[in-house]
C-alpha positions as a LaTeX table, in Angstrom:
\begin{tabular}{lrrr}
\hline
Residue & $x$ (\AA) & $y$ (\AA) & $z$ (\AA) \\
\hline
Met1 & 145.61 & 126.34 & 138.50 \\
Glu2 & 143.58 & 129.18 & 140.67 \\
Ile3 & 145.58 & 131.78 & 142.89 \\
Ile4 & 144.24 & 129.74 & 146.08 \\
Asp5 & 145.99 & 126.44 & 144.65 \\
Ile6 & 149.60 & 128.78 & 144.63 \\
Pro7 & 150.72 & 127.59 & 148.26 \\
Ser8 & 150.30 & 123.97 & 147.90 \\
Ser9 & 151.38 & 124.00 & 144.63 \\
Ile10 & 154.73 & 125.98 & 145.75 \\
Ala11 & 154.95 & 122.96 & 148.90 \\
Lys12 & 154.55 & 120.13 & 146.17 \\
Ala13 & 157.75 & 121.94 & 144.24 \\
Leu14 & 159.69 & 122.55 & 146.93 \\
Lys15 & 159.10 & 119.21 & 148.70 \\
Tyr16 & 160.07 & 117.57 & 145.12 \\
Ser17 & 162.99 & 119.81 & 144.68 \\
Leu18 & 164.55 & 118.15 & 147.24 \\
Arg19 & 166.48 & 115.66 & 144.86 \\
Ser20 & 169.19 & 118.15 & 144.64 \\
Arg21 & 170.41 & 121.56 & 145.84 \\
Ala22 & 170.38 & 123.22 & 142.68 \\
Ser23 & 166.67 & 122.30 & 141.97 \\
Phe24 & 165.91 & 123.04 & 145.65 \\
Leu25 & 167.43 & 126.76 & 145.51 \\
Leu26 & 165.76 & 127.04 & 141.81 \\
Ser27 & 162.46 & 126.27 & 143.10 \\
Leu28 & 162.67 & 128.37 & 146.34 \\
Leu29 & 163.83 & 131.60 & 143.86 \\
Ala30 & 160.62 & 130.51 & 142.07 \\
Ala31 & 158.28 & 130.20 & 144.79 \\
Thr32 & 159.42 & 133.64 & 146.12 \\
Leu33 & 158.91 & 135.29 & 142.78 \\
Val34 & 155.56 & 133.74 & 142.25 \\
Leu35 & 154.45 & 134.75 & 145.86 \\
Gly36 & 155.45 & 137.74 & 145.26 \\
Ile37 & 153.45 & 138.74 & 142.17 \\
Ser38 & 150.62 & 137.14 & 143.57 \\
Phe39 & 150.76 & 138.86 & 147.05 \\
Asp40 & 151.19 & 142.22 & 144.53 \\
Leu41 & 147.95 & 141.40 & 142.13 \\
Leu42 & 145.67 & 140.70 & 145.21 \\
Tyr43 & 146.83 & 143.78 & 147.35 \\
Ser44 & 145.98 & 145.99 & 144.40 \\
Phe45 & 142.84 & 144.32 & 143.53 \\
Tyr46 & 141.62 & 144.20 & 146.92 \\
Tyr47 & 143.14 & 148.04 & 148.05 \\
Thr48 & 141.72 & 149.86 & 144.82 \\
Arg49 & 138.08 & 148.59 & 145.60 \\
Ala50 & 138.45 & 148.93 & 149.47 \\
Phe51 & 139.20 & 152.58 & 148.82 \\
Asn52 & 137.78 & 152.93 & 145.31 \\
Ile53 & 140.73 & 154.48 & 143.76 \\
Lys54 & 142.88 & 154.25 & 140.82 \\
Asp55 & 146.40 & 153.26 & 142.00 \\
Pro56 & 147.48 & 151.33 & 145.22 \\
Tyr57 & 149.45 & 153.06 & 147.93 \\
Tyr58 & 152.15 & 150.74 & 148.62 \\
Gly59 & 153.61 & 151.47 & 152.05 \\
Thr60 & 154.58 & 149.84 & 155.33 \\
Cys61 & 151.64 & 147.21 & 155.22 \\
Phe62 & 152.45 & 146.45 & 151.95 \\
Trp63 & 155.81 & 146.02 & 152.52 \\
Ala64 & 155.38 & 143.84 & 155.65 \\
Gly65 & 152.71 & 141.72 & 154.12 \\
Leu66 & 155.25 & 141.04 & 150.84 \\
Thr67 & 158.00 & 140.05 & 153.05 \\
Val68 & 155.89 & 137.50 & 155.16 \\
Ala69 & 154.15 & 135.97 & 151.70 \\
Ala70 & 157.33 & 136.02 & 149.33 \\
Val71 & 159.94 & 135.29 & 151.78 \\
Ile72 & 159.57 & 134.52 & 155.27 \\
Phe73 & 155.98 & 131.83 & 153.99 \\
Pro74 & 158.50 & 129.94 & 151.61 \\
Leu75 & 161.63 & 129.75 & 154.03 \\
Ser76 & 159.30 & 128.17 & 156.29 \\
Ile77 & 158.20 & 125.78 & 153.89 \\
Ala78 & 161.73 & 124.86 & 153.06 \\
Val79 & 162.88 & 124.70 & 156.54 \\
Val80 & 160.17 & 122.44 & 157.46 \\
Gly81 & 160.68 & 120.43 & 154.02 \\
Ile82 & 164.62 & 119.96 & 155.03 \\
Leu83 & 163.83 & 118.93 & 158.70 \\
Arg84 & 161.28 & 116.63 & 157.90 \\
Ala85 & 163.56 & 114.86 & 155.36 \\
Arg86 & 166.24 & 114.92 & 158.12 \\
Trp87 & 163.99 & 113.29 & 160.26 \\
Gln88 & 162.92 & 110.60 & 157.48 \\
Thr89 & 166.62 & 109.76 & 156.91 \\
Arg90 & 168.08 & 109.32 & 160.50 \\
Pro91 & 169.19 & 105.78 & 161.62 \\
Phe92 & 166.27 & 103.10 & 163.14 \\
Gln93 & 167.00 & 102.68 & 166.54 \\
Gly94 & 165.53 & 100.23 & 169.53 \\
Ser95 & 164.20 & 97.22 & 169.05 \\
Lys96 & 162.15 & 97.59 & 165.68 \\
Tyr97 & 162.89 & 96.20 & 162.39 \\
Gly98 & 163.29 & 99.03 & 160.07 \\
Ile99 & 161.95 & 98.58 & 156.42 \\
Ala100 & 162.90 & 101.69 & 154.73 \\
Ile101 & 161.00 & 102.30 & 151.22 \\
Ala102 & 163.23 & 104.93 & 148.77 \\
Pro103 & 161.42 & 106.62 & 146.36 \\
Phe104 & 160.71 & 104.50 & 142.88 \\
Glu105 & 162.34 & 105.69 & 139.49 \\
Val106 & 159.04 & 107.23 & 137.45 \\
Thr107 & 159.17 & 106.19 & 133.60 \\
Ser108 & 155.98 & 107.93 & 131.77 \\
Leu109 & 154.56 & 107.04 & 128.33 \\
Asp110 & 151.68 & 109.07 & 128.53 \\
Pro111 & 151.57 & 111.95 & 126.81 \\
Asp112 & 149.77 & 113.63 & 129.44 \\
Thr113 & 152.47 & 112.80 & 132.28 \\
Leu114 & 155.57 & 113.73 & 130.23 \\
Gly115 & 155.80 & 116.62 & 132.92 \\
Thr116 & 158.84 & 115.89 & 135.63 \\
Ala117 & 156.03 & 117.30 & 138.63 \\
Ser118 & 153.33 & 114.88 & 137.14 \\
Lys119 & 155.92 & 112.06 & 137.49 \\
Leu120 & 156.71 & 112.89 & 140.85 \\
Gln121 & 153.38 & 113.01 & 141.81 \\
Ala122 & 152.56 & 109.83 & 140.47 \\
Leu123 & 155.07 & 108.37 & 142.41 \\
Asp124 & 153.82 & 110.09 & 145.35 \\
Val125 & 150.13 & 108.41 & 144.63 \\
Val126 & 150.37 & 105.24 & 143.26 \\
Met127 & 153.13 & 103.99 & 144.99 \\
Gly128 & 152.40 & 106.04 & 148.53 \\
Gln129 & 148.89 & 103.96 & 148.06 \\
Phe130 & 150.50 & 100.35 & 147.42 \\
Phe131 & 152.83 & 100.48 & 150.00 \\
Ala132 & 150.01 & 101.96 & 152.56 \\
Ala133 & 147.77 & 99.11 & 151.63 \\
Val134 & 150.63 & 96.70 & 152.02 \\
Gln135 & 151.33 & 98.11 & 155.41 \\
Arg136 & 147.76 & 97.85 & 156.01 \\
Ile137 & 147.65 & 94.20 & 155.32 \\
Ile138 & 150.82 & 93.27 & 157.63 \\
Gly139 & 149.68 & 95.74 & 160.11 \\
Glu140 & 146.78 & 92.99 & 160.82 \\
Glu141 & 149.16 & 90.55 & 162.17 \\
Asp142 & 150.42 & 90.70 & 165.80 \\
Trp143 & 154.32 & 90.36 & 164.98 \\
Ser144 & 154.01 & 93.90 & 162.63 \\
Lys145 & 154.22 & 96.00 & 166.08 \\
Asp146 & 158.09 & 95.08 & 165.84 \\
Phe147 & 158.58 & 96.54 & 162.28 \\
Glu148 & 158.80 & 100.32 & 161.45 \\
Phe149 & 157.85 & 101.29 & 157.76 \\
Arg150 & 159.36 & 104.42 & 157.14 \\
Phe151 & 158.90 & 106.37 & 153.44 \\
Leu152 & 162.38 & 108.19 & 152.55 \\
Pro153 & 162.62 & 111.68 & 150.70 \\
Pro154 & 162.70 & 112.05 & 147.36 \\
Tyr155 & 166.82 & 112.63 & 147.59 \\
Ala156 & 167.01 & 109.36 & 148.61 \\
Arg157 & 167.48 & 107.57 & 145.24 \\
Ile158 & 168.82 & 104.39 & 144.51 \\
Leu159 & 170.38 & 103.95 & 140.94 \\
Ser160 & 172.37 & 100.74 & 141.94 \\
Lys161 & 172.49 & 97.91 & 144.48 \\
Arg162 & 175.63 & 99.50 & 145.88 \\
Asp163 & 173.77 & 102.57 & 147.03 \\
Ala164 & 170.98 & 100.72 & 148.33 \\
Ile165 & 173.69 & 98.58 & 150.35 \\
Glu166 & 174.90 & 101.94 & 151.52 \\
Leu167 & 171.77 & 103.54 & 152.20 \\
Arg168 & 170.72 & 100.58 & 154.52 \\
Ala169 & 173.55 & 100.45 & 156.53 \\
Ala170 & 173.72 & 104.47 & 157.16 \\
Leu171 & 169.83 & 103.64 & 157.75 \\
Ser172 & 170.37 & 100.53 & 160.05 \\
Ala173 & 167.54 & 99.06 & 158.05 \\
Thr174 & 166.51 & 95.57 & 158.25 \\
Val175 & 165.18 & 96.11 & 154.82 \\
Ile176 & 165.37 & 98.48 & 152.50 \\
Ile177 & 163.15 & 98.55 & 148.81 \\
Trp178 & 163.66 & 100.46 & 146.08 \\
Gly179 & 162.71 & 99.74 & 142.17 \\
Ser180 & 160.70 & 101.53 & 139.32 \\
Leu181 & 157.64 & 102.22 & 137.75 \\
Val182 & 156.69 & 102.83 & 134.18 \\
His183 & 153.04 & 104.50 & 133.41 \\
Gln184 & 151.26 & 104.21 & 129.87 \\
Ser185 & 147.63 & 105.10 & 128.80 \\
Tyr186 & 145.16 & 102.42 & 129.05 \\
Thr187 & 147.26 & 99.64 & 130.13 \\
Pro188 & 148.41 & 98.10 & 133.66 \\
Ile189 & 151.08 & 100.17 & 135.50 \\
Arg190 & 154.25 & 97.82 & 135.24 \\
Thr191 & 156.80 & 97.58 & 138.41 \\
Glu192 & 159.81 & 95.95 & 139.20 \\
Leu193 & 160.59 & 96.25 & 143.33 \\
Arg194 & 163.93 & 95.39 & 144.72 \\
Val195 & 164.33 & 94.20 & 148.37 \\
Leu196 & 167.43 & 93.95 & 149.95 \\
Gly197 & 167.84 & 92.46 & 153.15 \\
Thr198 & 170.17 & 90.41 & 155.50 \\
Glu199 & 170.59 & 87.66 & 153.32 \\
Val200 & 167.85 & 88.63 & 151.38 \\
Asp201 & 168.23 & 90.30 & 147.66 \\
Leu202 & 165.05 & 89.69 & 145.62 \\
Lys203 & 163.78 & 91.12 & 142.30 \\
Leu204 & 160.02 & 91.13 & 142.07 \\
Lys205 & 158.07 & 92.28 & 138.69 \\
Gly206 & 154.41 & 92.47 & 138.32 \\
Ser207 & 151.46 & 94.41 & 138.85 \\
Leu208 & 150.44 & 96.82 & 141.73 \\
Asp209 & 147.31 & 94.84 & 143.42 \\
Pro210 & 148.25 & 94.32 & 147.02 \\
Ser211 & 146.06 & 91.42 & 147.19 \\
Ser212 & 147.46 & 89.09 & 144.59 \\
Gly213 & 150.75 & 88.54 & 146.23 \\
Pro214 & 153.11 & 91.39 & 146.32 \\
Ala215 & 151.98 & 91.89 & 150.16 \\
Gln216 & 152.84 & 88.20 & 150.90 \\
Thr217 & 155.82 & 88.23 & 149.45 \\
Leu218 & 157.07 & 91.36 & 151.21 \\
Glu219 & 155.95 & 90.15 & 154.03 \\
Phe220 & 158.07 & 87.17 & 153.72 \\
Cys221 & 160.66 & 88.85 & 152.79 \\
Val222 & 160.99 & 91.13 & 156.09 \\
Leu223 & 160.22 & 88.06 & 158.45 \\
Leu224 & 163.22 & 86.34 & 156.55 \\
Ala225 & 165.35 & 89.38 & 156.71 \\
Ala226 & 164.62 & 89.94 & 160.48 \\
Ala227 & 165.39 & 86.25 & 161.36 \\
Phe228 & 168.57 & 86.27 & 159.57 \\
Ser229 & 169.72 & 89.43 & 161.30 \\
Arg230 & 168.92 & 87.76 & 164.53 \\
Arg231 & 170.54 & 84.61 & 163.65 \\
Ala232 & 173.61 & 86.27 & 162.57 \\
Ala233 & 173.98 & 88.52 & 165.76 \\
Gly234 & 173.58 & 84.91 & 167.50 \\
Glu235 & 169.83 & 84.92 & 168.57 \\
Tyr236 & 168.88 & 82.00 & 167.56 \\
Thr237 & 165.86 & 81.64 & 169.94 \\
Lys238 & 164.58 & 84.69 & 168.35 \\
Ala239 & 165.69 & 83.66 & 164.55 \\
Arg240 & 163.55 & 80.24 & 165.07 \\
Glu241 & 160.41 & 82.64 & 166.41 \\
Leu242 & 160.93 & 84.70 & 163.20 \\
Phe243 & 161.08 & 81.79 & 161.11 \\
Val244 & 157.75 & 80.27 & 162.62 \\
Leu245 & 156.09 & 83.53 & 161.30 \\
Ala246 & 157.67 & 83.34 & 158.14 \\
Arg247 & 155.84 & 80.13 & 157.34 \\
Ala248 & 152.67 & 81.65 & 156.97 \\
Pro249 & 153.23 & 83.52 & 154.32 \\
Ala250 & 155.62 & 81.36 & 152.55 \\
Asp251 & 152.90 & 78.87 & 152.58 \\
Gln252 & 150.23 & 81.61 & 151.12 \\
Leu253 & 152.91 & 82.12 & 148.11 \\
Asp254 & 153.18 & 78.25 & 147.87 \\
Ser255 & 149.72 & 78.15 & 147.30 \\
Leu256 & 150.01 & 80.63 & 144.64 \\
Ser257 & 152.67 & 78.95 & 142.70 \\
Lys258 & 151.35 & 75.51 & 143.38 \\
Ser259 & 154.63 & 74.26 & 144.76 \\
Asn260 & 156.14 & 73.60 & 148.00 \\
Thr261 & 159.59 & 75.71 & 147.82 \\
Asn262 & 159.11 & 78.35 & 149.99 \\
Val263 & 157.80 & 76.32 & 153.18 \\
Ser264 & 160.66 & 73.65 & 152.61 \\
Met265 & 163.26 & 76.66 & 152.90 \\
Ile266 & 161.94 & 77.82 & 156.03 \\
Asp267 & 161.90 & 74.41 & 157.35 \\
Gln268 & 165.55 & 74.03 & 156.49 \\
Phe269 & 166.28 & 77.23 & 158.02 \\
Met270 & 164.41 & 76.38 & 161.48 \\
Gln271 & 166.52 & 72.96 & 161.25 \\
Gly272 & 169.81 & 74.67 & 161.12 \\
Val273 & 168.88 & 76.85 & 163.87 \\
Asp274 & 167.56 & 74.08 & 166.02 \\
Glu275 & 171.10 & 72.77 & 165.67 \\
Gln276 & 172.58 & 75.98 & 166.59 \\
Ile277 & 170.36 & 76.22 & 169.89 \\
Gly278 & 171.17 & 72.82 & 170.78 \\
Asp279 & 175.18 & 73.42 & 170.52 \\
Lys280 & 174.82 & 76.67 & 171.93 \\
Arg281 & 173.02 & 74.24 & 175.14 \\
Thr282 & 175.44 & 71.96 & 175.19 \\
Ser283 & 178.29 & 73.80 & 175.11 \\
\hline
\end{tabular}
């Protein structure tokens, strides 16, 4: 790593250290130390060559620069990181259906990526790209404007279903997604996705190819959860509209599995909603 890479490396370290208060404070202290030493080395190098002398002069300029580089700069990055994390964990508001994606647990069996930082970077790159691809696929649908995707900060980890239920309630999210990822040399990345929403609780295992089924499955799940949330609120007409939208990904999934299970299930839900709409009109 070159010295010009230090600021970006510190920014990444502070970002991932948000998983706990202790790791955050330790990373902040380490960043202050590294930046302080780096600034001292750069100051000595350029000062001695600029004035052609053996030893640099540590005057007011040095201490002012050291304060900015080793204290103000890392503290600014830390404050921005904290504010961004709090913004990411604000409750979903408005008429949009919230889809919250929690950090995935990463297990690496590759000797080259056994370090914690490497695991977390693999999480960011692999899972971030996967869900970005899924979001683009879903974004092509007209109804996607009513849904909001949000990646949660590193400390919003989910270790159990109870954690997911509590976090989903705190965020007022329609759907929350979490899971695990196993990385091993020369083999496809294995992943397990958990999807929890209103009357939706699924565990999905497989590859990270968005075009091979996961995108359609997630599309189906978020529409179902949104429809169930509207049905629970007594908004049966809106629920029916969402069930109708869920029929398209349901048909795609049935084509992959060569069955009619999902479409039949949607038809049953729609029939039930139609009966509730009829009862509401006659009452």
